[in-house]
VEXSERO-630745 format. One record per residue (C-alpha): x, y, z; residue in three letters. Coordinates in steps of 0.25 Angstrom, whole numbers. Example, Ala and Ser with C-alpha at 12.3 -4.5 7.8 and 13.67 -1.06 7.14 Angstrom:
<atom><x>49</x><y>-18</y><z>31</z><vexvex>ALA</vexvex></atom>
<atom><x>55</x><y>-4</y><z>29</z><vexvex>SER</vexvex></atom>
***
This chain:
<atom><x>19</x><y>-172</y><z>-198</z><vexvex>MET</vexvex></atom>
<atom><x>29</x><y>-160</y><z>-199</z><vexvex>THR</vexvex></atom>
<atom><x>43</x><y>-160</y><z>-193</z><vexvex>ILE</vexvex></atom>
<atom><x>48</x><y>-146</y><z>-187</z><vexvex>LYS</vexvex></atom>
<atom><x>63</x><y>-144</y><z>-185</z><vexvex>ARG</vexvex></atom>
<atom><x>69</x><y>-133</y><z>-177</z><vexvex>LEU</vexvex></atom>
<atom><x>83</x><y>-128</y><z>-176</z><vexvex>HIS</vexvex></atom>
<atom><x>87</x><y>-137</y><z>-187</z><vexvex>THR</vexvex></atom>
<atom><x>101</x><y>-138</y><z>-194</z><vexvex>ASN</vexvex></atom>
<atom><x>107</x><y>-149</y><z>-203</z><vexvex>ALA</vexvex></atom>
<atom><x>109</x><y>-159</y><z>-192</z><vexvex>ARG</vexvex></atom>
<atom><x>97</x><y>-158</y><z>-183</z><vexvex>MET</vexvex></atom>
<atom><x>85</x><y>-150</y><z>-178</z><vexvex>SER</vexvex></atom>
<atom><x>84</x><y>-146</y><z>-163</z><vexvex>GLN</vexvex></atom>
<atom><x>69</x><y>-148</y><z>-163</z><vexvex>VAL</vexvex></atom>
<atom><x>60</x><y>-157</y><z>-171</z><vexvex>VAL</vexvex></atom>
<atom><x>45</x><y>-156</y><z>-170</z><vexvex>VAL</vexvex></atom>
<atom><x>37</x><y>-167</y><z>-176</z><vexvex>HIS</vexvex></atom>
<atom><x>22</x><y>-169</y><z>-173</z><vexvex>GLY</vexvex></atom>
<atom><x>21</x><y>-165</y><z>-158</z><vexvex>ASN</vexvex></atom>
<atom><x>35</x><y>-169</y><z>-154</z><vexvex>THR</vexvex></atom>
<atom><x>47</x><y>-160</y><z>-153</z><vexvex>VAL</vexvex></atom>
<atom><x>61</x><y>-166</y><z>-153</z><vexvex>TYR</vexvex></atom>
<atom><x>73</x><y>-159</y><z>-149</z><vexvex>LEU</vexvex></atom>
<atom><x>87</x><y>-162</y><z>-152</z><vexvex>ALA</vexvex></atom>
<atom><x>97</x><y>-165</y><z>-141</z><vexvex>GLY</vexvex></atom>
<atom><x>100</x><y>-151</y><z>-134</z><vexvex>GLN</vexvex></atom>
<atom><x>114</x><y>-148</y><z>-128</z><vexvex>VAL</vexvex></atom>
<atom><x>117</x><y>-135</y><z>-120</z><vexvex>ALA</vexvex></atom>
<atom><x>121</x><y>-126</y><z>-131</z><vexvex>GLN</vexvex></atom>
<atom><x>120</x><y>-114</y><z>-122</z><vexvex>ARG</vexvex></atom>
<atom><x>128</x><y>-121</y><z>-111</z><vexvex>ALA</vexvex></atom>
<atom><x>139</x><y>-130</y><z>-117</z><vexvex>PRO</vexvex></atom>
<atom><x>149</x><y>-135</y><z>-107</z><vexvex>GLY</vexvex></atom>
<atom><x>141</x><y>-131</y><z>-95</z><vexvex>GLU</vexvex></atom>
<atom><x>136</x><y>-140</y><z>-84</z><vexvex>SER</vexvex></atom>
<atom><x>126</x><y>-151</y><z>-87</z><vexvex>VAL</vexvex></atom>
<atom><x>116</x><y>-142</y><z>-79</z><vexvex>ASP</vexvex></atom>
<atom><x>118</x><y>-130</y><z>-88</z><vexvex>ALA</vexvex></atom>
<atom><x>118</x><y>-138</y><z>-101</z><vexvex>GLN</vexvex></atom>
<atom><x>105</x><y>-145</y><z>-97</z><vexvex>THR</vexvex></atom>
<atom><x>98</x><y>-132</y><z>-93</z><vexvex>ARG</vexvex></atom>
<atom><x>103</x><y>-126</y><z>-107</z><vexvex>ASP</vexvex></atom>
<atom><x>98</x><y>-139</y><z>-114</z><vexvex>ILE</vexvex></atom>
<atom><x>84</x><y>-139</y><z>-107</z><vexvex>LEU</vexvex></atom>
<atom><x>83</x><y>-124</y><z>-110</z><vexvex>GLY</vexvex></atom>
<atom><x>85</x><y>-126</y><z>-125</z><vexvex>ARG</vexvex></atom>
<atom><x>75</x><y>-138</y><z>-125</z><vexvex>ILE</vexvex></atom>
<atom><x>65</x><y>-128</y><z>-119</z><vexvex>ASP</vexvex></atom>
<atom><x>68</x><y>-119</y><z>-130</z><vexvex>GLU</vexvex></atom>
<atom><x>67</x><y>-129</y><z>-141</z><vexvex>LEU</vexvex></atom>
<atom><x>54</x><y>-135</y><z>-136</z><vexvex>LEU</vexvex></atom>
<atom><x>48</x><y>-122</y><z>-135</z><vexvex>ALA</vexvex></atom>
<atom><x>52</x><y>-119</y><z>-149</z><vexvex>GLU</vexvex></atom>
<atom><x>45</x><y>-132</y><z>-153</z><vexvex>ALA</vexvex></atom>
<atom><x>33</x><y>-128</y><z>-146</z><vexvex>GLY</vexvex></atom>
<atom><x>34</x><y>-137</y><z>-133</z><vexvex>THR</vexvex></atom>
<atom><x>41</x><y>-138</y><z>-120</z><vexvex>ASP</vexvex></atom>
<atom><x>48</x><y>-147</y><z>-110</z><vexvex>LYS</vexvex></atom>
<atom><x>34</x><y>-151</y><z>-104</z><vexvex>SER</vexvex></atom>
<atom><x>32</x><y>-159</y><z>-116</z><vexvex>ARG</vexvex></atom>
<atom><x>45</x><y>-167</y><z>-117</z><vexvex>LEU</vexvex></atom>
<atom><x>43</x><y>-181</y><z>-121</z><vexvex>LEU</vexvex></atom>
<atom><x>58</x><y>-186</y><z>-120</z><vexvex>SER</vexvex></atom>
<atom><x>72</x><y>-181</y><z>-117</z><vexvex>ALA</vexvex></atom>
<atom><x>86</x><y>-187</y><z>-120</z><vexvex>ASN</vexvex></atom>
<atom><x>97</x><y>-182</y><z>-112</z><vexvex>ILE</vexvex></atom>
<atom><x>112</x><y>-185</y><z>-114</z><vexvex>TRP</vexvex></atom>
<atom><x>123</x><y>-182</y><z>-104</z><vexvex>LEU</vexvex></atom>
<atom><x>137</x><y>-183</y><z>-107</z><vexvex>THR</vexvex></atom>
<atom><x>139</x><y>-188</y><z>-92</z><vexvex>ASP</vexvex></atom>
<atom><x>128</x><y>-194</y><z>-84</z><vexvex>MET</vexvex></atom>
<atom><x>135</x><y>-189</y><z>-72</z><vexvex>ALA</vexvex></atom>
<atom><x>127</x><y>-176</y><z>-76</z><vexvex>HIS</vexvex></atom>
<atom><x>114</x><y>-183</y><z>-75</z><vexvex>PHE</vexvex></atom>
<atom><x>109</x><y>-177</y><z>-62</z><vexvex>GLU</vexvex></atom>
<atom><x>114</x><y>-163</y><z>-66</z><vexvex>GLU</vexvex></atom>
<atom><x>106</x><y>-163</y><z>-79</z><vexvex>MET</vexvex></atom>
<atom><x>94</x><y>-170</y><z>-73</z><vexvex>ASN</vexvex></atom>
<atom><x>93</x><y>-158</y><z>-63</z><vexvex>ALA</vexvex></atom>
<atom><x>91</x><y>-148</y><z>-74</z><vexvex>VAL</vexvex></atom>
<atom><x>82</x><y>-158</y><z>-82</z><vexvex>TRP</vexvex></atom>
<atom><x>73</x><y>-160</y><z>-70</z><vexvex>ASP</vexvex></atom>
<atom><x>71</x><y>-145</y><z>-67</z><vexvex>ALA</vexvex></atom>
<atom><x>68</x><y>-143</y><z>-82</z><vexvex>TRP</vexvex></atom>
<atom><x>58</x><y>-154</y><z>-86</z><vexvex>VAL</vexvex></atom>
<atom><x>44</x><y>-150</y><z>-85</z><vexvex>ALA</vexvex></atom>
<atom><x>38</x><y>-156</y><z>-72</z><vexvex>PRO</vexvex></atom>
<atom><x>30</x><y>-169</y><z>-75</z><vexvex>GLY</vexvex></atom>
<atom><x>34</x><y>-169</y><z>-89</z><vexvex>GLN</vexvex></atom>
<atom><x>47</x><y>-176</y><z>-90</z><vexvex>ALA</vexvex></atom>
<atom><x>50</x><y>-183</y><z>-103</z><vexvex>PRO</vexvex></atom>
<atom><x>56</x><y>-196</y><z>-106</z><vexvex>CYS</vexvex></atom>
<atom><x>71</x><y>-195</y><z>-104</z><vexvex>ARG</vexvex></atom>
<atom><x>84</x><y>-202</y><z>-107</z><vexvex>ALA</vexvex></atom>
<atom><x>97</x><y>-197</y><z>-102</z><vexvex>CYS</vexvex></atom>
<atom><x>110</x><y>-203</y><z>-106</z><vexvex>VAL</vexvex></atom>
<atom><x>125</x><y>-201</y><z>-105</z><vexvex>GLY</vexvex></atom>
<atom><x>132</x><y>-198</y><z>-119</z><vexvex>SER</vexvex></atom>
<atom><x>143</x><y>-189</y><z>-125</z><vexvex>PRO</vexvex></atom>
<atom><x>137</x><y>-177</y><z>-132</z><vexvex>LEU</vexvex></atom>
<atom><x>141</x><y>-171</y><z>-145</z><vexvex>ALA</vexvex></atom>
<atom><x>150</x><y>-160</y><z>-138</z><vexvex>SER</vexvex></atom>
<atom><x>157</x><y>-160</y><z>-125</z><vexvex>PRO</vexvex></atom>
<atom><x>151</x><y>-147</y><z>-121</z><vexvex>LYS</vexvex></atom>
<atom><x>138</x><y>-153</y><z>-119</z><vexvex>TYR</vexvex></atom>
<atom><x>134</x><y>-163</y><z>-108</z><vexvex>ASP</vexvex></atom>
<atom><x>119</x><y>-164</y><z>-110</z><vexvex>VAL</vexvex></atom>
<atom><x>110</x><y>-165</y><z>-122</z><vexvex>GLU</vexvex></atom>
<atom><x>95</x><y>-166</y><z>-121</z><vexvex>ILE</vexvex></atom>
<atom><x>85</x><y>-170</y><z>-132</z><vexvex>MET</vexvex></atom>
<atom><x>70</x><y>-169</y><z>-130</z><vexvex>VAL</vexvex></atom>
<atom><x>57</x><y>-172</y><z>-137</z><vexvex>THR</vexvex></atom>
<atom><x>44</x><y>-165</y><z>-133</z><vexvex>ALA</vexvex></atom>
<atom><x>29</x><y>-165</y><z>-137</z><vexvex>ALA</vexvex></atom>
<atom><x>22</x><y>-152</y><z>-143</z><vexvex>LEU</vexvex></atom>
<atom><x>10</x><y>-147</y><z>-135</z><vexvex>PRO</vexvex></atom>
***
């Protein structure tokens, strides 16, 4: 079975496709660093939509999601954006934890796995 990698550098790939499964690296708000959790979450989910489309799938086929917040006080703010974005009736398995991130300009990181059609 082949492995396809997209947006690869020496350290990592942003997307890996193996069989009928698409794995995304953790995404941060590269277009909204330092902005509100709402804005960062919207930016991340938009990037996830773009990467999933490039891999040949979409958010209705999500299998799992891991979410990291630098402060769990932002849980409801992030969830408001997430809940509006996730495909109705197609919510993936999900975990959300509080954790410091690699850069202080980011408050949210989201990593997903999806199935191909």
